[in-house]
N, C-alpha and C positions, 0 to 999 in steps of 0.2 A: 401516565405521562401527560402533563399539562403544558400546552404551548403558550407562553406568555407573550412572545413577540417573535416575528420571523422576518427580519429585514434581509432580503436577498440582495446581494451587492457584489460587484467585482471586488476582489479582496482589498485592493488599495490603489491609490494614485501612484504609489511607488511601483507597484506591479505594472500598471499601465505604461509608465515611462520606461520600465525595463523591457516591455514588449517592443517599443520603438527601437531600443538599442539592439535587442537580439535579432531584429529583422535584418540588420546590416552586419551583424557580427556573430553569426551562427558558426560555432566550431565545437569540435569534440573536446572534452576534458579528460580524455582517456589516459590511463596509466601508460607510461613509456613502454610497457611490456606488450602493448597491442598496437595494431595498425588499423587505419580507417581509410583505405584507398578509395572506397566508393562514396564517401561523404555522408553516410547515413547515421553518423554519430555513435555507432556501435563498433566493437572489435570485429575485425574481419575473421573469417574462418582461415586458419593457417594455410598458406599456399603449398607448404611442404607436407605431404601426407604422412611423413614420419612423425609429425606432431599431432596427428589426429588421435582421438581417444575413442575406443569401441569396447566398453566394459561388458563383462558378462552380466553384471547386476547394475541396473540404473537406480540411483538414489534420488528420491523426490522429497522436497520439503515445502510445506505450506507456511505462509507468514505466521509468526508466533501468535498464539491465542492462549486464553486462560488455562484451558485443559486440552493439551495436544492429543490425548487419548481419544477424546470425542471426535476429533477430526481424522484420526487414523481410520475410524469406522466410516466416517462420511466419505472419505476418498477411496475406500477399499475397492468398490466396484469399478471406479474409473481406472484405478491402478491395475486391476485385472485386465481391463480393456487395453491399457497401454502395453502390458506384457504380451498380450496376444498380437498386437499390432507390430511390435518390435522383435518378438522372439526372445526377449530378455526377461530375467527376473527383475522385479521392481520392488524396492524397499522404501517404506515410508520413514522419513527421518523426523522425529518430533522435536524440532528446535525449541529451545526455551527462551531465546531472546533474538532481537533483530541482529545484534552484533554477532551472535553465533551463526546465524544463517548467512550473513555477509562473509564471514571468515571461511565458512565451509565452501562457498562458491569460489572465493579468491584462491583457496588452497587446492581446489580441484577435487574436493570430496563430494560435491553436489553436481548432479547432471541436469536435472529438471526441477524447476521451482516456480512458486508463486510468491513474488515479493510485494510488500505493501507499497502503496502509491509513492510515498516520499522516499522509500528505500530503493526504488527502481534506478534512479540516476547513480546512486552509490554503487549498486550491483553492476550496472553497465560500465561505469568508468573504472572501478577498482577490481571487479571480479570477472569481467568479460562476459557478463550476462547478455543474452540476445532475446529480448521479449518479442513475442509474435501474437499473443492472444490475450483477451480478457473476457470476463463474463458479461452477458447482456440479457435484456428482456427479449421476449418473443419478437417484438417489433424492432429490435436492433438498438433500442435506446439503452444507455448505460450510465453508470456513475453513482456517486454518493455525495452527501454534503457534510461539511464540517459543522458540528453543533457545539455550542457552549452550554453546558447543563449545570444545574445546581439542585440541591434537595429542597423540598417544600419547607418553607419557614426559615430559610437561611438568611432572609433579608436582602438577597440579591435578586433584583427583578429586571435589571438591564445591564448591559455591558459596562456602563459608567459605574455601576455599583461594585465592580471588582476592585475599585480603588481602595488600597489598604487591606484587601482580603487575600485569599489564596486561590490560585488557579493551577490545577494539575495538568501536566503534559504527559505524553506517553514516552517518547524517546526523541532525541534530537534529529534523527533521520526521518521521522514521520511527517508527512505532509499535513494531514488534518490534526494530528496530535501534537504538532509543534510549529512547523514552518508557516502554515497558512494563518493560524491565530496570532503568531508573533508579528507577521507583516500587517495583519488587520489592526491589531491593537496599537501598533506603533504609528501607522499612517493615518488611520481614521479617528483614533481616540487619544493619540499622544501619550500612550501608556507603554512603559518599558518594564519588562520582566525583571524582578529583583529590585526595582526602584519604586514602581507604583503599585505593585502587588507581589506577594510571595509566590514562589513556585515549588512544585514537587514533580518528580518523574515516577510514574507508576509502572512503566515497563510495557504496558499493552493497553489497548482500548477497553478490553474486558475489565482489567484492573481499575481503570479510571472510572468506568460506569459503576462498578461495585463500590469503589471508594467513596463516590458521591452518595450512592444509595445508603451506605452504612455511616455516612457523615464523617468519614475519615478525611475527605477533601471537601472544601466549601464549594468548589466548582471545578469543572474539567472540560477540556477540549477533546472531542471524540469524533469518530466516523459514525454517522447515524446508521449505516448499513450493519455494523457490528451490534449496535444497540437493538435494532429491529430483530436480529436473529436471537439475541438474548431474551427479548420479550417473548418471542414465539416459543422458545424452549422453556419458558417459565423461570428462567434464572432471575429475572427482575419482573416486576408487575407494573401495569399502567398506574400512573400516579406516584411512582417511586421517585421520579425526578421531573424537573421542569426544564424546558428549553428556553434560553434567553437570546439565542442567536443562531441563525442558519445561513450558511454561505452559498455561493454559487456551486454548481455541480462540478465534481472532479472525476477523472478516470479512476477506476478501482484497481484492485490487485492485477498485476501483469504476470502472465505465465510465459516461460521461455526456457532456453537451454544454455548450457555452457558453450562458449564460442568455439571450442576445439573438439567438439564431437565430430565423428566421421559424418560427412555431409549426408550420406544415405540414411544413417541412423537419425540424424537431426530432422530430416524430411519425414521419416516414419513417425517420429514423435509429434510433429506438427499435424500430420494427417490424422493421428489418433485423437487429438483434441477436437478437430473439426468433424470427425465422423462419429463421435460419441453420442449415443442415444440416452438422453437424460430421463426419459419417462420411467417412472416407478423406481428410481434409484434413490439411495441415501443422499446423493449430491443434490438431486432435485428437491427432496424434502427439506434439506437444510437451506439451500440458497434461494429457493422460491420465496422464502420469508423476506428476502430483500429484493424480490422482483426479478431474479436472474433465472434464465432458462436455457442458455446456450453459450458456447464459446464463439467469439467473433475475431476476425483478424485485426491487428493493429500495427502501427509503426511507432517506434520510439520517437522518431524525429517529429512527427505530427501530433500524436495523441498526448505526448508528455511535454509539449511546449509550455503550457501554462504552469506545469509543475517545476520545470527548469527555471522559469521566469520568477516564480515565488522564491525558489532557492537563491537566485541572483539577488532578489530584493532583500534577502536576509544575509547577504554577503557570504554565502556558502561557497567553499572551494573544495576541490578534491585532491588532497595530497596523498595519492595512493601509493607512492613509492617511498 
């Protein structure tokens, strides 16, 4: 991987102005199926215990990746720990797309999940997802950057060179794979998708990286944490692609539960995340490649403010009903 240029910037002036608006107009976009009496922008746990869910088997899904089978092995030790902590069987659900994961949460087939950054607001508002943790380094630092990449010799050496070319996104719910680059290109470069450059949707960051490396896509917007893990596994090699843009740092995958789990079970799940010993595990081996070494507590209201603001700048609404 060669770095051609690394302009780190706030995503856009549009985002900055949206921050000013959101400061005085913070409100939940929750589906009418949910309540938010405590104002934390998430669905409340039902007050009627008859609506609580306490399944014999917990279903866990990690955000879609190129090869879900790889991540079934990566998560296996943690899921054994989760089973011991809750007294439940735990099943890994290898979702094939962001849409499938979102629908599984909304339909009540998913109890514990890690949703990608941009998908978290959709899961919160439409599926009743209650995030409480994300991965971080030993020192508590966290996050990833959106990068725009291209293959060597493409003739694309700067963002301006995307004019008249092709840029691959992952999915419309992805922060780094769609929303952040869309806001950036519109506000800082005056470029609109479908007008100033052609687009394609790959379905995942892994697919976007491989698509660029194989020259199926001229350029792509990706999460660099995914690319780093692909490099460490030897899926791609140093020099296979060039970076022409790197963004500010964003929060990474959020882990949480369905809103209607029995409170004691939900607490046991949270405790399992924060008591997990990473040392010597497949989880450590995989995620240390992107600098992560522990789970830390988060709040959707605070940690996802920048992501909600980028969504606002792109005119995203949540028509969940």
